[in-house]
C-alpha positions in Angstrom: -123.6 127.8 111.8 -126.3 125.4 113.0 -128.9 123.9 110.7 -132.4 123.3 111.9 -134.1 120.0 111.3 -137.3 118.3 112.0 -137.6 115.0 113.8 -137.9 113.1 110.5 -134.8 114.7 109.2 -133.0 114.1 112.5 -133.9 110.5 113.1 -133.5 109.8 109.4 -130.2 109.6 107.5 -126.5 109.4 108.3 -124.5 112.6 109.0 -124.3 111.7 112.7 -123.6 108.0 112.2 -122.5 107.5 115.8 -126.0 108.4 117.0 -127.7 106.5 114.2 -129.4 109.7 113.2 -128.8 112.5 110.7 -129.2 116.2 110.2 -131.1 117.6 107.2 -131.1 121.4 106.7 -134.3 123.3 107.2 -134.7 127.1 107.6 -135.7 128.3 111.0 -135.1 131.2 113.5 -131.7 131.1 115.0 -133.1 131.3 118.5 -135.3 128.3 118.1 -138.5 130.1 119.2 -142.1 130.1 118.0 -144.8 127.8 116.8 -145.0 125.6 119.9 -141.7 124.0 118.8 -138.8 122.9 121.0 -135.2 123.0 120.1 -132.6 120.4 120.7 -129.0 121.1 119.8 -126.5 118.3 119.0 -122.7 118.3 118.6 -121.1 115.2 117.2 -117.4 114.7 116.9 -115.7 111.5 115.9 -112.7 112.6 117.9 -114.6 112.8 121.1 -113.4 109.4 122.2 -110.0 107.9 122.1 -110.0 104.2 122.8 -113.4 104.5 124.5 -112.3 107.4 126.8 -113.7 110.9 126.3 -111.1 113.5 125.3 -111.5 116.5 127.6 -110.5 119.2 125.1 -112.9 117.9 122.5 -115.7 117.5 125.0 -115.1 121.1 126.1 -115.5 122.3 122.6 -118.6 120.3 122.0 -120.3 121.6 125.1 -119.4 125.1 124.2 -121.0 124.7 120.8 -124.1 123.2 122.2 -124.5 126.0 124.8 -124.1 128.6 122.1 -126.6 126.9 119.9 -129.2 126.6 122.7 -128.9 130.3 123.6 -128.7 131.4 120.0 -125.3 133.1 120.5 -122.1 133.0 118.5 -120.0 133.2 121.7 -120.1 130.6 124.4 -119.5 133.1 127.2 -122.4 135.2 126.0 -124.5 132.1 125.8 -123.7 131.1 129.4 -124.5 134.7 130.5 -127.8 134.4 128.8 -128.6 131.2 130.7 -127.3 132.5 134.1 -127.8 136.3 133.8 -127.9 137.1 137.5 -124.7 138.1 139.2 -125.7 136.3 142.4 -127.6 133.4 141.1 -126.7 130.0 142.6 -126.2 127.2 140.1 -126.8 123.5 140.9 -125.7 120.8 138.5 -127.7 117.6 138.8 -125.5 114.8 137.4 -126.3 111.1 137.2 -124.3 108.9 139.5 -124.9 105.6 141.3 -123.4 103.1 138.7 -119.8 102.5 137.9 -119.1 103.0 134.1 -122.8 104.1 133.7 -122.8 107.5 135.3 -122.5 111.0 133.6 -119.0 111.1 132.3 -116.7 113.4 134.4 -115.5 115.1 131.3 -119.0 116.5 130.6 -119.3 117.7 134.2 -115.9 119.4 134.0 -116.8 121.0 130.6 -120.0 122.5 132.1 -118.2 123.9 135.1 -115.4 125.3 132.9 -117.9 127.1 130.8 -119.8 128.6 133.7 -116.6 129.8 135.5 -115.1 131.2 132.2 -118.3 133.2 131.7 -118.0 134.8 135.1 -120.0 132.5 137.4 -118.0 132.3 140.7 -117.0 128.8 141.7 -118.5 129.4 145.1 -121.9 129.9 143.4 -121.8 126.4 141.8 -122.6 123.0 143.4 -122.9 119.5 142.1 -125.3 117.0 143.5 -126.8 113.6 143.2 -128.4 111.4 145.8 -125.4 110.8 148.0 -121.7 111.7 148.3 -120.7 108.1 147.7 -121.7 108.5 144.1 -118.6 110.6 143.4 -116.5 107.5 143.3 -118.1 107.0 139.8 -116.6 110.4 138.7 -113.2 109.5 140.0 -113.0 112.5 142.3 -114.8 114.3 145.1 -113.6 117.7 144.0 -113.9 119.1 140.5 -110.3 119.1 139.1 -109.1 122.7 138.9 -112.1 124.1 140.6 -111.7 123.6 144.4 -114.4 126.0 145.4 -117.2 124.2 143.5 -119.0 122.1 146.1 -119.6 118.4 145.4 -122.5 117.4 147.6 -125.1 114.7 148.2 -128.8 115.3 148.7 -129.0 112.8 151.5 -126.0 114.1 153.6 -126.1 117.8 152.7 -129.4 119.2 154.0 -131.6 116.1 153.4 -135.1 116.5 152.1 -137.8 119.1 152.7 -141.5 118.9 153.5 -143.9 116.9 151.3 -144.8 118.4 148.0 -147.4 117.2 145.5 -147.9 117.2 141.7 -150.5 115.0 140.1 -150.1 111.5 141.5 -146.7 112.2 143.1 -146.3 113.1 146.7 -142.7 113.3 147.7 -139.9 115.4 149.3 -137.3 117.3 147.4 -133.6 117.7 148.2 -133.1 120.9 150.1 -130.0 121.5 148.0 -132.5 122.0 145.1 -135.2 123.9 147.0 -133.1 126.1 149.3 -129.7 126.4 147.7 -130.4 126.7 144.0 -131.6 129.4 141.7 -130.6 127.8 138.4 -130.7 124.1 137.8 -128.7 122.4 135.1 -129.5 118.7 134.4 -126.7 116.5 133.1 -128.1 113.0 132.4 -126.6 110.1 130.5 -128.5 108.3 127.8 -129.3 104.7 128.9 -131.7 101.9 128.5 -133.5 101.0 131.8 -135.0 97.6 132.5 -137.9 99.1 134.5 -138.6 102.4 132.6 -137.4 101.7 129.0 -135.1 104.7 129.1 -133.4 106.9 131.7 -132.4 110.4 130.6 -133.3 113.9 131.7 -136.6 113.4 133.4 -135.7 110.3 135.3 -132.4 111.9 136.5 -134.5 113.6 139.2 -135.1 110.3 141.0 -131.8 111.3 142.6 -133.4 114.4 143.9 -135.9 112.6 146.2 -135.7 110.0 149.0 -135.1 106.4 148.1 -138.6 105.3 148.9 -140.0 107.9 146.5 -137.7 106.7 143.8 -138.7 103.1 144.4 -142.4 104.0 144.1 -141.8 105.7 140.8 -140.1 102.7 139.4 -143.4 100.9 140.0 -145.5 103.7 138.4 -143.2 105.0 135.7 -145.6 107.4 134.1 -145.5 109.5 137.2 -141.9 110.4 136.5 -143.4 113.3 134.5 -145.4 114.5 137.5 -142.1 114.5 139.6 -140.7 116.9 137.0 -143.8 119.1 137.2 -143.0 119.9 140.8 -142.5 123.7 141.1 -138.8 123.8 142.2 -137.7 121.4 139.4 -139.8 122.9 136.7 -139.2 126.5 137.4 -135.5 126.3 138.2 -134.5 124.1 135.2 -132.7 126.4 132.7 -130.7 123.9 130.8 -130.1 120.2 130.0 -126.6 119.2 128.8 -127.1 115.5 127.9 -124.2 113.0 127.8 -124.6 110.9 124.7 -120.9 110.1 124.3 -121.3 106.4 125.1 -124.9 105.1 125.1 -126.2 102.0 126.9 -128.7 100.4 124.6 -129.8 97.4 126.6 -129.8 95.9 130.1 -129.4 99.3 131.7 -129.1 101.4 133.8 -126.0 99.5 134.9 -123.0 99.0 132.7 -123.0 95.6 130.9 -120.0 94.9 128.6 -121.2 94.5 125.0 -124.3 96.7 125.4 -122.8 100.1 124.8 -122.1 102.1 121.6 -120.0 105.1 120.9 -122.4 107.9 119.9 -119.6 110.6 120.4 -122.2 113.3 120.9 -123.5 115.9 123.3 -127.1 117.2 123.3 -128.6 120.3 124.8 -131.8 122.2 125.2 -134.1 123.9 127.7 -137.0 121.5 127.5 -136.2 118.2 129.3 -139.2 116.5 127.7 -137.9 117.3 124.2 -134.5 116.0 125.2 -136.0 112.8 126.4 -138.2 112.4 123.3 -135.2 112.8 121.0 -133.1 110.5 123.3 -135.7 107.7 123.2 -135.7 108.1 119.4 -132.0 107.7 119.3 -132.1 104.7 121.5 -134.8 103.1 119.4 -132.9 103.8 116.2 -129.7 102.3 117.4 -131.5 99.2 118.7 -133.3 98.8 115.3 -130.0 98.8 113.6 -129.0 95.7 115.6 -131.8 93.5 114.2 -135.1 92.0 115.3 -133.9 91.1 118.8 -133.7 94.8 119.8 -136.4 96.2 117.5 -138.9 96.9 120.3 -137.8 99.0 123.2 -138.8 97.1 126.3 -140.4 98.1 128.6 -142.2 100.9 126.8 -141.5 104.5 127.9 -144.7 105.7 129.6 -143.7 109.0 131.1 -143.5 110.9 127.8 -147.2 110.3 127.2 -147.9 111.6 130.7 -145.6 114.6 130.1 -147.6 115.4 126.9 -150.9 115.0 128.9 -149.9 117.4 131.6 -148.3 119.9 129.3 -144.9 119.6 130.9 -143.0 120.0 127.6 -142.8 119.0 123.9 -143.0 115.2 123.6 -144.1 115.0 120.0 -141.0 114.4 117.8 -142.6 116.1 114.8 -142.7 119.3 117.0 -139.0 119.2 117.9 -136.4 120.8 115.7 -132.9 119.7 116.1 -129.8 121.7 115.2 -126.4 120.3 114.5 -123.5 122.5 115.5 
C-alpha cells in the first residue's frame, strides 16, 4: 500500500537512499485528489540495476506499481485502462533521445509498452517518437523488442510540423505526430542536469516535439519552456508522465559525462508534469548538496517552474505536492 507524504517528508530522510530522499507516512486519499494538491508516485528498488544496467523484470514491476499508484488502483491492468479508457484511443509515447548513454532507458520504454498492451491497448494504436528517427540508436533498436506493430517514429521525418501555434511568449510548430496522430500522450523523460536550463525532465522533453530553431530559441529563454507545455495539444493530451530516475545525471548534462551520474534506482510517475519536474529538481538539488559545496547551488537556476506557477500550468510548489512510495 502506498503512503502519502509531503514535500518535506519526501525530500527529507533516507528510506529511498538512492534518490537522496525519503518517504514519511501521512494519511491522504488513495486517489490523490483534492485540496489543490498534486500527486507524484515513486517506486524505488535496489535491485533495479545490475552492474549499472537496468534489469528489465524489475523495471517492469516498478512501472506497474507506479501506474497503479497514479491511478489509485490495486491492479496495473485496471490502472492502464483508467488512463487509456477509449477502445480506439491512439497513444503516443514521447521519450527522450539525442544523447548516447543519456537518453530514456530502453527498459523503461519497454515496460510502458508492455503495460499498455497487456491491458488491451492494441500495438497498432501505439507509437513512439522523439525529434528524429536517428535517435533510436540510443535505445539500441528501431523496433520495440517483442512488439513489432508499435511504430517507432521521428517527428522530423514522419509528418513534420504543423502550422504556427502560440501560447504566451512561444510561437512554434508542433509535430504532426502529436497533433494529428495522438489522443493520449505519455511523457517518458530522464532526470538530468542541463548546462543551459539547470534541469531537463518532463517539461523540457517537449523541445523534441518542435523544430530545431524553436528548441534553440527556448534554450535562450528558458522560462518559456512552461509556455511550450501550455500549448493546447500538449496540455490537453498529456495523461501520464513515467519518469526515468534509474540513473541520474547530476552535473555537466544533458550529455553523458563519466563520473557525473548516480544510481537512483527509481521510477516516478504522475499526471502533472510540473509537479514531476518540481520533485525532480528537488531530487537533483538534494543529491548535489550531498556531494559538498562545489555542487550546493544548482546552476543555472531553473526558471521555467516559476513561469509554470505564474501561468497556472500545474503544481510547482513542493509543499503542495504529495508523494507516495509504492
